[in-house]
DRENRO-497114 format. One line per 2 residues: number of its first residue (from 1); their letters; for each residue x, y negated, z negated of N, C-alpha, C, CB. Coordinates in nm, 4 decimals. Last residue first. Glycine has a CB too. Example, Ala and Ser with C-alpha at 12.3 -4.5 7.8 and 13.67 -1.06 7.14 Angstrom:
2
2	SA	1.2850/0.2250/-0.7080/1.3670/0.1060/-0.7140/1.2900/-0.0030/-0.7870/1.4084/0.0598/-0.5725 | 1.3190/0.5690/-0.7800/1.2300/0.4500/-0.7800/1.3200/0.3300/-0.7800/1.1308/0.4473/-0.9046
This chain:
123
123	AQ	-3.1707/5.8595/-18.3726/-3.0494/5.7704/-18.4768/-3.1551/5.6471/-18.5416/-2.8821/5.6764/-18.3590 | -3.2795/6.2242/-18.3707/-3.2953/6.0457/-18.3891/-3.1833/5.9862/-18.4377/-3.4089/5.9930/-18.4951
121	PG	-3.0918/6.4854/-18.2705/-3.1383/6.4187/-18.3825/-3.1502/6.2814/-18.3329/-3.0495/6.4339/-18.5055 | -3.0809/6.5543/-17.9154/-3.0130/6.5645/-18.0140/-3.1092/6.4665/-18.1248/-2.8594/6.5240/-17.9772
119	ML	-3.1628/6.5867/-17.5983/-3.1279/6.4494/-17.6995/-3.0972/6.4438/-17.8174/-3.2155/6.3687/-17.7167 | -3.2290/6.8362/-17.6173/-3.0703/6.7883/-17.5429/-3.0198/6.6718/-17.5883/-3.0706/6.7602/-17.3825
117	DD	-3.4182/6.8550/-17.7251/-3.3705/6.9219/-17.7756/-3.2301/6.8924/-17.7305/-3.4281/7.0296/-17.7657 | -3.6361/6.6787/-17.5250/-3.5745/6.6188/-17.6625/-3.4819/6.7011/-17.7346/-3.6807/6.5886/-17.7634
115	VL	-3.5842/6.8505/-17.3094/-3.5631/6.7061/-17.3166/-3.5164/6.6573/-17.4523/-3.6886/6.6357/-17.2807 | -3.7630/7.0486/-17.4511/-3.5960/7.0660/-17.4076/-3.5274/6.9290/-17.3893/-3.5748/7.1504/-17.2525
113	QA	-3.9998/6.9259/-17.4413/-3.9179/7.0238/-17.5490/-3.7581/7.0291/-17.5302/-3.9718/7.1859/-17.5317 | -4.0617/6.8618/-17.1839/-4.0115/6.7745/-17.2965/-3.9717/6.8097/-17.3767/-4.0685/6.7086/-17.3477
111	VE	-4.0807/7.1422/-17.1047/-3.9454/7.0552/-17.0164/-3.9526/6.9981/-17.1399/-3.9566/6.9430/-16.8507 | -4.2668/7.2447/-17.2426/-4.1870/7.2946/-17.2503/-4.0518/7.2099/-17.1990/-4.2260/7.3987/-17.2036
109	PP	-4.5291/7.0445/-17.1661/-4.4307/7.0869/-17.2856/-4.3510/7.1251/-17.3142/-4.4375/7.1295/-17.3403 | -4.4728/6.9468/-16.8530/-4.5005/7.0074/-16.9230/-4.4594/7.0247/-17.0650/-4.4952/7.0721/-16.8687
107	YY	-4.4450/6.5907/-16.7626/-4.4275/6.7202/-16.7691/-4.4811/6.7800/-16.8533/-4.3272/6.7508/-16.7737 | -4.6413/6.3715/-16.5260/-4.6173/6.4425/-16.6460/-4.5784/6.5381/-16.6739/-4.6799/6.4545/-16.6964
105	TI	-4.5740/6.1056/-16.3197/-4.5362/6.2448/-16.3072/-4.5124/6.3107/-16.4694/-4.3913/6.2510/-16.2076 | -4.6982/5.8260/-16.1087/-4.6298/5.8971/-16.2656/-4.6414/6.0429/-16.2694/-4.7164/5.8466/-16.4158
103	TM	-4.6370/5.6547/-15.8502/-4.6960/5.8166/-15.8874/-4.5949/5.7858/-16.0382/-4.6353/5.9991/-15.7422 | -4.5674/5.3820/-15.7180/-4.7024/5.4510/-15.7051/-4.6853/5.6106/-15.7596/-4.7544/5.4455/-15.5358
101	GD	-4.3318/5.2714/-15.7555/-4.4604/5.2092/-15.8083/-4.5822/5.3315/-15.7901/-4.4986/5.0566/-15.7123 | -4.1217/5.4424/-15.6037/-4.1989/5.3385/-15.5430/-4.3349/5.2780/-15.6502/-4.2554/5.4085/-15.3955
99	EG	-3.9910/5.5679/-15.8352/-3.9051/5.4093/-15.7385/-4.0130/5.3804/-15.7132/-3.7907/5.4083/-15.5830 | -4.2449/5.6939/-16.0374/-4.1460/5.6990/-15.9196/-4.1206/5.5531/-15.9122/-4.2039/5.7676/-15.7720
97	IR	-4.1733/5.7693/-16.3616/-4.2418/5.6804/-16.2590/-4.1712/5.6946/-16.1696/-4.2641/5.5444/-16.2799 | -4.2461/6.0349/-16.6006/-4.1454/5.9677/-16.5066/-4.2258/5.9442/-16.4002/-4.0159/6.0487/-16.4655
95	AL	-4.2707/6.1578/-16.9299/-4.3085/6.1120/-16.8021/-4.2208/6.0403/-16.7270/-4.4108/6.0429/-16.8093 | -4.3221/6.3533/-17.1772/-4.1749/6.3315/-17.0795/-4.2919/6.3039/-16.9692/-4.0298/6.4952/-17.0451
93	GG	-4.3413/6.5264/-17.5025/-4.4019/6.4386/-17.4261/-4.3200/6.3382/-17.3374/-4.4800/6.3753/-17.5079 | -4.2407/6.5365/-17.8403/-4.3313/6.5724/-17.7028/-4.3706/6.4674/-17.6914/-4.4480/6.6750/-17.6944
91	GR	-4.0421/6.4382/-18.0015/-4.1728/6.5244/-18.1093/-4.2983/6.5315/-17.9897/-4.2438/6.3995/-18.2927 | -4.0493/6.1216/-17.8396/-3.9510/6.1937/-17.9536/-4.0569/6.2844/-18.0094/-3.8748/6.0833/-18.0846
89	AI	-4.1141/6.0537/-17.5512/-4.1418/6.0554/-17.6580/-4.0885/6.1790/-17.7586/-4.2623/6.0390/-17.6438 | -3.9783/5.9159/-17.2459/-3.9559/6.0144/-17.3351/-4.0663/5.9641/-17.4673/-3.7813/6.0228/-17.3711
87	IW	-3.9849/5.7768/-16.9308/-4.0608/5.7451/-17.0331/-4.0312/5.8877/-17.1262/-4.2220/5.7088/-16.9832 | -3.7979/5.7153/-16.6703/-3.7846/5.8007/-16.7351/-3.9033/5.7694/-16.8989/-3.6195/5.8084/-16.7400
85	GK	-3.7246/5.5044/-16.5073/-3.8321/5.5677/-16.4917/-3.8557/5.6650/-16.5508/-3.8498/5.5903/-16.3986 | -3.4714/5.4216/-16.5127/-3.4517/5.4888/-16.4487/-3.6066/5.5796/-16.4059/-3.3396/5.5406/-16.5065
83	GH	-3.5181/5.3683/-16.8716/-3.4636/5.3599/-16.7577/-3.5275/5.4484/-16.6317/-3.3332/5.3898/-16.7861 | -3.6770/5.4522/-17.1167/-3.5442/5.4837/-17.1067/-3.4807/5.4552/-16.9635/-3.5310/5.6240/-17.1448
81	FR	-3.9193/5.3754/-17.2971/-3.8936/5.3847/-17.1725/-3.7119/5.3703/-17.1907/-3.9867/5.2631/-17.0801 | -4.0745/5.5906/-17.5403/-3.9824/5.4782/-17.5424/-3.9855/5.4940/-17.3793/-3.8219/5.4931/-17.6384
79	AE	-4.3310/5.7327/-17.7681/-4.2803/5.7069/-17.6774/-4.1775/5.5920/-17.6285/-4.3604/5.7145/-17.6338 | -4.4641/5.7638/-18.0369/-4.2495/5.7466/-18.0596/-4.2547/5.7322/-17.8989/-4.1067/5.9449/-18.1408
77	ES	-4.7059/5.7019/-17.9896/-4.6530/5.5741/-18.0454/-4.5073/5.5999/-18.0662/-4.7257/5.5285/-18.1824 | -4.7777/5.9361/-17.8376/-4.7359/5.7823/-17.7346/-4.7211/5.7360/-17.8712/-4.8704/5.6779/-17.6042
75	SP	-4.7314/6.2317/-17.8106/-4.6823/6.1467/-17.8979/-4.6592/5.9561/-17.8661/-4.5542/6.2224/-17.9217 | -4.8543/6.2904/-17.5316/-4.9044/6.3117/-17.6529/-4.8777/6.2532/-17.8116/-4.8863/6.4207/-17.6498
73	LS	-4.9057/6.0178/-17.3336/-4.8183/6.1543/-17.3896/-4.8927/6.1531/-17.5167/-4.6270/6.1436/-17.4113 | -5.0643/5.8128/-17.2454/-5.0938/5.9273/-17.2250/-5.0226/6.0342/-17.2318/-5.1318/5.9273/-17.1440
71	RK	-4.9377/5.5674/-17.3304/-5.0799/5.5828/-17.3953/-5.1159/5.7978/-17.3457/-5.2271/5.4206/-17.2841 | -4.6791/5.5930/-17.1523/-4.6808/5.5677/-17.2870/-4.8451/5.6131/-17.3766/-4.6418/5.4007/-17.2905
69	AE	-4.8681/5.5005/-16.9262/-4.7835/5.6596/-16.9235/-4.7191/5.6914/-17.0776/-4.6268/5.6558/-16.7946 | -4.9423/5.2906/-16.9173/-5.0180/5.3891/-16.8950/-4.9522/5.5423/-16.9268/-5.0585/5.3676/-16.7598
67	GI	-4.6662/5.1386/-16.9698/-4.8110/5.1229/-17.0914/-4.9022/5.2729/-17.0396/-4.9454/4.9245/-17.0534 | -4.5502/5.1798/-16.7337/-4.5152/5.2608/-16.8354/-4.6516/5.2195/-16.9692/-4.3337/5.2212/-16.8768
65	LK	-4.7674/5.0628/-16.5304/-4.7297/5.1827/-16.4972/-4.6646/5.2583/-16.6554/-4.6184/5.1626/-16.3640 | -4.7476/4.7960/-16.6376/-4.8382/4.8492/-16.6334/-4.8534/5.0214/-16.6519/-4.8716/4.7965/-16.5348
63	QL	-4.4955/4.7133/-16.5804/-4.5500/4.7164/-16.7011/-4.6396/4.8138/-16.6792/-4.6012/4.5956/-16.7522 | -4.4752/4.7398/-16.2782/-4.3674/4.8505/-16.3477/-4.4538/4.8514/-16.5516/-4.1283/4.7499/-16.3332
61	KQ	-4.7788/4.7169/-16.0639/-4.6320/4.6670/-16.1958/-4.6359/4.7810/-16.2707/-4.6559/4.5099/-16.3266 | -4.8144/4.9805/-15.8190/-4.8330/4.8905/-15.9560/-4.7241/4.8209/-16.0135/-4.8772/4.9702/-16.0673
59	PK	-4.8846/4.9969/-15.4779/-4.7665/4.9728/-15.5519/-4.8016/4.9227/-15.7390/-4.6851/4.8423/-15.4533 | -5.1861/5.2697/-15.4060/-5.1223/5.0711/-15.3679/-4.9918/5.1274/-15.4809/-5.2749/4.8569/-15.4571
57	TF	-5.2765/5.4279/-15.4581/-5.2915/5.4115/-15.3150/-5.1891/5.2773/-15.3041/-5.4662/5.3883/-15.2612 | -5.0878/5.6388/-15.6996/-5.1910/5.5103/-15.6534/-5.1717/5.5212/-15.5000/-5.1422/5.3341/-15.7180
55	KI	-5.1022/5.9735/-15.8435/-5.0732/5.9049/-15.7888/-5.1491/5.7747/-15.6968/-5.0204/5.9761/-15.7551 | -5.0201/6.1784/-16.0772/-5.1155/6.0917/-16.0133/-5.0324/5.9558/-15.9510/-5.2337/6.0503/-16.1283
53	IK	-4.9348/6.4939/-16.1969/-4.9218/6.3925/-16.0920/-5.0241/6.3167/-16.0651/-4.8894/6.4404/-15.9808 | -4.8273/6.7206/-16.3927/-4.9161/6.6482/-16.3568/-4.8894/6.5321/-16.3030/-4.9825/6.6363/-16.4369
51	TG	-4.7521/7.0732/-16.4515/-4.7080/6.9783/-16.4248/-4.8090/6.8598/-16.3831/-4.6236/7.0150/-16.3459 | -4.8083/7.3121/-16.5128/-4.8407/7.2146/-16.5895/-4.8016/7.0966/-16.5772/-4.8204/7.2383/-16.6842
49	DE	-4.7154/7.5086/-16.3165/-4.6535/7.4907/-16.4614/-4.6630/7.4153/-16.5333/-4.5569/7.4875/-16.4767 | -4.9338/7.4380/-16.1002/-4.9309/7.5616/-16.1675/-4.8389/7.5415/-16.3124/-4.8669/7.6763/-16.0608
47	LE	-5.0226/7.0872/-16.1022/-4.9409/7.2105/-16.0332/-4.9384/7.2989/-16.1206/-4.7976/7.1901/-15.9871 | -5.2937/6.8421/-16.0526/-5.1636/6.9341/-16.1446/-5.1668/7.0566/-16.0708/-5.1932/6.9743/-16.3315
45	QT	-5.3160/6.4984/-15.9336/-5.2711/6.6296/-15.8871/-5.2344/6.7557/-16.0296/-5.1224/6.5887/-15.7886 | -5.5615/6.2446/-15.8322/-5.4613/6.3539/-15.9996/-5.4359/6.4586/-15.9602/-5.5454/6.4071/-16.1610
43	TF	-5.5391/5.9223/-15.6806/-5.5578/6.0684/-15.6956/-5.4712/6.1246/-15.8179/-5.5161/6.1421/-15.5581 | -5.6693/5.6123/-15.7077/-5.5849/5.6998/-15.7715/-5.6039/5.8658/-15.7402/-5.6043/5.6680/-15.9159
41	DK	-5.7851/5.3636/-15.7427/-5.7881/5.4177/-15.5986/-5.6179/5.4883/-15.6180/-5.8164/5.2678/-15.4514 | -5.7754/5.1916/-16.0739/-5.8388/5.2478/-15.9531/-5.7642/5.3246/-15.8286/-5.9018/5.1396/-15.8990
39	FD	-5.7465/5.1456/-16.4183/-5.6240/5.1600/-16.2405/-5.7651/5.2077/-16.1586/-5.4356/5.3469/-16.2296 | -5.7697/4.9314/-16.6581/-5.8686/5.0331/-16.5715/-5.8162/5.0199/-16.4384/-6.0387/4.9947/-16.5708
37	LP	-5.6158/4.9765/-16.9188/-5.6350/4.9051/-16.8321/-5.7077/5.0254/-16.7309/-5.5039/4.8249/-16.7938 | -5.8242/4.9930/-17.2776/-5.7287/4.9801/-17.1583/-5.7534/4.9437/-17.0415/-5.6777/5.0746/-17.1315
35	GS	-5.8856/4.6355/-17.3600/-5.9019/4.7641/-17.3813/-5.8078/4.8057/-17.2775/-6.0450/4.8164/-17.3750 | -6.0421/4.3345/-17.2177/-5.9899/4.3560/-17.3505/-5.9759/4.5223/-17.3214/-6.1000/4.2980/-17.4906
33	PA	-5.9807/4.0223/-17.0475/-6.0394/4.1990/-17.0635/-5.9619/4.2594/-17.1811/-5.9991/4.3141/-16.9086 | -6.0208/3.7361/-17.1683/-5.9326/3.8103/-17.1049/-5.9793/3.9440/-17.1395/-5.7929/3.7797/-17.1391
31	AP	-6.2705/3.4948/-17.1097/-6.2168/3.5932/-17.1858/-6.1660/3.6874/-17.1111/-6.2984/3.6442/-17.2698 | -6.2227/3.2447/-16.8212/-6.2990/3.3722/-16.8849/-6.2349/3.4213/-16.9903/-6.3169/3.4887/-16.7948
29	TH	-6.2375/2.9222/-16.8432/-6.1625/3.0045/-16.8507/-6.1916/3.1274/-16.8908/-6.0902/2.9660/-16.9009 | -6.3113/2.6044/-16.6766/-6.3881/2.6967/-16.7734/-6.2947/2.8325/-16.7520/-6.5702/2.7187/-16.7289
27	NA	-6.3226/2.3857/-16.5112/-6.1785/2.4099/-16.6370/-6.2608/2.5390/-16.7429/-6.1319/2.2046/-16.7713 | -6.4856/2.4639/-16.3406/-6.3659/2.4809/-16.2593/-6.2976/2.4882/-16.3996/-6.3175/2.3565/-16.1356
25	EG	-6.7235/2.3404/-16.4375/-6.6956/2.5090/-16.4214/-6.5588/2.5384/-16.3804/-6.7913/2.5827/-16.3048 | -6.6765/2.0836/-16.4132/-6.7341/2.1054/-16.5404/-6.6925/2.2823/-16.5299/-6.9218/2.0494/-16.5537
23	KL	-6.7223/2.0656/-16.1394/-6.5752/1.9895/-16.1911/-6.5958/2.1239/-16.3305/-6.5830/1.7479/-16.2512 | -6.9707/2.1514/-16.0945/-6.8808/2.1945/-16.0336/-6.7561/2.1431/-16.1038/-6.8977/2.1657/-15.9029
21	RI	-7.1074/1.9117/-16.2219/-7.1527/2.0380/-16.2676/-7.0413/2.1220/-16.1688/-7.3338/2.0680/-16.2427 | -7.0655/1.7071/-16.0365/-6.9759/1.6925/-16.1929/-7.0292/1.8211/-16.2601/-7.0191/1.5310/-16.3080
19	EL	-7.1614/1.7607/-15.8137/-6.9881/1.7302/-15.8205/-6.9489/1.7634/-15.9807/-6.9406/1.5349/-15.7782 | -7.3986/1.7680/-15.8718/-7.3713/1.8616/-15.8228/-7.1827/1.8807/-15.8802/-7.4210/1.8414/-15.6640
17	ND	-7.4387/1.4892/-15.8747/-7.4506/1.5701/-16.0287/-7.4146/1.7043/-15.9892/-7.6158/1.5732/-16.1111 | -7.1950/1.2779/-15.7295/-7.3328/1.3136/-15.7425/-7.3317/1.4351/-15.8769/-7.3929/1.3761/-15.5794
15	GG	-6.9255/1.0311/-15.8207/-7.0153/1.1975/-15.7428/-7.1336/1.2038/-15.7699/-6.9733/1.3565/-15.7953 | -6.8322/0.8337/-15.9749/-6.7788/0.9448/-15.9821/-6.8209/1.0960/-15.9004/-6.7849/0.9499/-16.1048
13	PV	-7.1520/0.7226/-16.0620/-6.9638/0.6793/-16.0420/-6.9374/0.8145/-16.0288/-6.8520/0.5931/-16.1926 | -7.4526/0.8015/-15.8499/-7.3796/0.8246/-16.0417/-7.2112/0.8168/-15.9686/-7.4302/1.0612/-16.1640
11	NA	-7.6742/0.7900/-15.7123/-7.5874/0.7481/-15.7333/-7.5433/0.6748/-15.8649/-7.5852/0.7028/-15.6478 | -7.8995/1.1155/-15.7544/-7.8656/0.9323/-15.7538/-7.7100/0.9103/-15.7420/-7.9179/0.8419/-15.9218
9	PP	-7.9501/1.3437/-15.4864/-7.8834/1.2873/-15.6298/-7.8623/1.1401/-15.6134/-7.7286/1.3587/-15.6698 | -8.2577/1.2997/-15.2892/-8.1306/1.3176/-15.2915/-8.0516/1.2826/-15.4862/-8.0804/1.2036/-15.1533
7	EG	-8.5610/1.4643/-15.4292/-8.4680/1.3217/-15.3639/-8.3219/1.3761/-15.3449/-8.4576/1.1660/-15.4881 | -8.6443/1.7103/-15.4531/-8.6271/1.6376/-15.3677/-8.5948/1.5480/-15.2902/-8.6464/1.6364/-15.3658
5	PK	-8.7699/1.5702/-15.7829/-8.7641/1.6970/-15.6616/-8.7565/1.6183/-15.5655/-8.8915/1.8094/-15.6363 | -8.5929/1.2703/-15.8410/-8.7155/1.3622/-15.8366/-8.7091/1.4551/-15.7866/-8.8130/1.3282/-15.7915
3	NS	-8.3664/1.1695/-16.0824/-8.3930/1.2185/-15.9888/-8.5596/1.2976/-15.9812/-8.2771/1.2934/-15.9750 | -8.2875/0.8850/-16.3012/-8.3294/1.0330/-16.2649/-8.3416/1.0592/-16.1608/-8.4307/1.0800/-16.3047
1	M	-8.1880/0.6301/-16.4179/-8.1398/0.6725/-16.2938/-8.2082/0.8232/-16.2518/-7.9769/0.6763/-16.3052
């Protein structure tokens, strides 16, 4: 039951060859992307005091913003999310996620050290 070029598909139970091929491709699941998240459509602004602000054009998911903020802090392995959008890395690093989900603000080391001092010794 083979087809010659230019002929319509052979009568195959369950549909033609194209339909079978499309059904097989529909079950394919692509591999999950690896590596850091690729944020797009953002601007970066650095203020005179060393504060760095990243603004996205569209709101981002909170988990993505938290992950990005933690990775960007100097002591990323010590970074913790402390509610209200604050990410604090003991030993250096302070960031805040905007309530609108469109900004991450990284504070200068002096401010991060002040917050670390105010929090007291680690428990």
